[in-house]
Structures are given as C-alpha cells and as structure tokens.
N, C-alpha and C positions, 0 to 999 in steps of 0.2 A: 082703835088707838093708833094702829100703824098708819092709817090715812091721816090722822090729825098730826102725827109727828113728821109727815112728809113735808119737805121744804118747798117753798114756793117755786124755786128754780126747778126742782124735779117735776112739780106739777105742770109747769109751763113748757117743759122739754118734750117734744113729740117723740113718739116711738113709731117704728116702721111696722109693717104688717107682720114681719117675722119676729117682732119683739125686740129688735136691736135698738139701742138708744141712739137717736138721731142728734146730730150736732147743729142742725139748722135752727134758726130763730122761729118763733111761734106765729109768724105772719101767714096769711092764707096761701101765698105763693110758695113759701118755704114748706108749709105743711103738705101742699099738693105735690111738690117735688119729692119730699120724703116718702110719700105714698107711692108715687109713680115709679121711682127707681127700684122699689122693693116688690113691684108687681110681677106676675108671671108674664105679662105682656112685654115688659121691658126685657126680661131675660130671654123671651122667645125671639124678639127682634134681634138682640145681640147674638143669639145662637144662629139665626139665619145669616147674619153678616159674617160670622166666623165660618159657616159652611161655604158661603160665596168666596171668602178669602182663600180657603183651602182648595176650592175648585180652581181658582186662578193660579195658585201655586202649582197645581198639577198640570195646568195648561202650559205654564212657563217652563216646567221641567220637560214636558213632552215636546213642545214646539220650538223652544229656544235653547238648544244645546250650545255649550261654549265652543268657540273656535278651537279646532284641534280634535274635537270629538268625532267619532266615526259617524255620528248622526248629523253632523253639521252639513248643511247644504249651502254652498256659496251663493249669496244674493246676486241678482242681475245688475244692481246699481252699485255694487262694490262696497256695501255697508259692512258693519261689524256684526250684525245679527244674522241668524239663519234665515233662509229665504221665506219660510212659512211663519216666522215669529211675528205676532202682532205687538211689537214692542211699544208703540205709542199708546195703544189701548191699555196695555198692562201697566204702563207708568201712571196713567190717569187713575186707574183703579187702585193702584198701590197707594197713591196719595189720598184717595177717598177713604180707603180702609184705615189708613193711619189716622186721618182726621176723626173718623168715627170712634176709634179705640181711645184716642186721647180725650175726646169729649166724654166718653163713658168713664174714663179715669177721673176726670174732674167732677163729674156728676156724683159718682160714688164717694169721692173725697169730700164733696160739699155736704152730702147727707150723713155719712158715717165717720168722716174724719180720716186722717192718714193712718190711724190705727187699723182701719179695715185692710190695708195692704200689707201690714206686717203682723197681722193676727194669725195667719196660717201660711204654711209653705206654698200652698196652691196660689194664694193671692200674691205672695212675693214673686213667684214665677210668672204670674200674669202681668204684674207691673214691669218685670224685666223684659218680657216680650214686647210690651207696648213701647217702652222707652229705648231699648237697645235695638231690637230688630225692626222697630217702626220709626221712631223719631230720629235716632242716631243714623241708621242706614239710609232712610228715605229722604229726610229733610236736612241732614248735615253733610254726611260723607258723599252721597250721590251728587248733589249740586256742586260740591267743591271738586268733583272728579278725582277724589283721593283713591288710589289703588288699594283695594282691601283684600284682594285674592280670595283665599278660602273663607274669609269671614262672611262673604256673601251667602254662603251656605247656611248661615244662622237664620236666615229668613224662613227656611224650611221648618224651624222649630215652632213656627206659628201653628203648625198643624196640631201640636199638642194642646192647643186651646179647645180642641174638640171635646176634651174632657169636661169642659164647662157645660156642654149640652146635656150631660147626665143630670145636672141639677134641674134643667127644664123638663126632661123626660120624667124625672121622679115626681114632679108636681102635677103632671097631666094624666088623668085616668085613662085617656085613649092609648097611652103607651105603657100600660101596666105590665103587660107580658115582656116588653123590651126591658123595662127597669128590673124585673125579676131576673132576667138573663144577665144584665150588667152587674147587678148586686151579687148574683151567684158567682160570676167570674172574679169579682173583687174579693169576695170572702174566701174563695178557694185558691187565691194567688199563692199562698205559702205552700199548700199541698201540691199545686202544679209545679212550683219551683223544685221541691224535693223529689217529685216524680221525675223531672228532667235530669236531676243530679244522679238518681239511681239508674236511669236508662243510660246516661253517659258512662257511668261506672261499669255497667254490665257490658256495654258495647266495647269499652276499652279492654276488659278482661278477655272477651271473646276475640278481639282483634289480636291480642298477644298470642292466644292459643292458635289462632288461624295462621299467623306468621310462622310460629315455631313448628307446627305439625303438618302444615299443608304446603305453604309456598316455599319453605326452606328444605323440603325433602328432595333428595337427589333424583327420584324417579321421574320428576317433571323437568322438561327441557326449558320451559319458560313460564312466566306468570299466567299467561292466557290458558295454557294447558291445565294449570292447577285450578283456575276458576272454572273451567269447563268440566273438569272431573268432579268438583264439588257440586256443581249444578245438576249433574247427572245422577 
C-alpha cells in the first residue's frame, strides 16, 4: 500500500548509494552523477587531494617564511620570498586545489542541493574553507594585491579538512584498525578533556605548595639551590 501511495515525483527522484535523496533529474547522466558523487572512489580522490593540499601547506610554512622571520633567507635576486621558496609552483598548486574544491562543491550541490552544506556543522565548515580560504584568498584578494596581513594564516585552516578522510577510512576494510583507533579517540574525547582538567588542577595545587614551602624558604639563597635540593 505504501508503494501504491508513493507519488510519481518520489518514484522518479533518484537516491544516492547512502540513501540520501538526490535533487538531480532522472536522466541517465544525472543518475550517473548522483551515483558517482556518493561513491567511495569520489571520496577517496578528494581525500588524496586534501592530503596533497596539506602537504603543500607544510612545504609553504617550512620553506617560505615571512620577511622578518629568523628563518628568512634573503634571495639573490632581491625578491620578496625566501631563497628556497618555490613560490611559482605553490601558486599554481594553490589555484589547482581551489578549482578542485570549488568543483566538488558544485557537484555535491548539484546532487544533494544546498541543504547538504547547511545540514551539519562539518559541512558548513567545509563550505567556509572552500569559499573563504580558497576563492576569497586565492582568486579575489591575491590578484588584487590587497594587503591581508594575519588573514593569510587562515589558509592553514585547510588542514582541518583532514577530518573528512575519516569518512573514507571508515568505509574501507583495509583501514579497519585505524578507524577503530580514530573512533576510540573521538568517543573518549570528553574523558580526555576532564583528565587534562584534573591534571591541571593537581599541578596547580602542587605548584602552590612548592612555592610556599620550598622556593620561599629562607634557607635557600636562590631558586636554583631550591630546585637542586628538591631533586636530590
């Protein structure tokens, strides 16, 4: 009876592999797109792209310190970047990563609709990283040579997209042990937090007693003698 009461529109609307209702039309190309975007292959490819992007962020932080940093090496040609910084290659890769992430955004929007990106806090943060740290920084502010100062550090937030790889790991039996470890850490997050609070409280109490009964005693000439006496 439930199948007879189902509307023609509901019967013609394709669903993805995970069961989410797709917003694409029922054409063969649209059905293939709805299937492909929800496959583990698509998630794996995007996970590899995120890993490559995070690796490039690490290379930029390591080899391209800002002028004025103690790690900055003046270039021989008098440029603005550090001597060992592959700035041209990093710019090309940055544009490539931004294009791929924007393409992924529109593909998921095409299949699931805009509701996909405001259905959860993780997806909202993902859209923020794509449009703010990607499109805004790379395609708008940088070409216009607008000084952004500390805002440039927002690109480092892209590293948080590594959390999305957990979804890929969860779906692959080859990484069963890794997923068990990740899930254990996530489920024990509250316990670890209160453990850190208790350790901080205990250290604070012992710090007070140490200052009152050890370092402030007149028998020690200086702080180094007090520390040496306690260690012995």
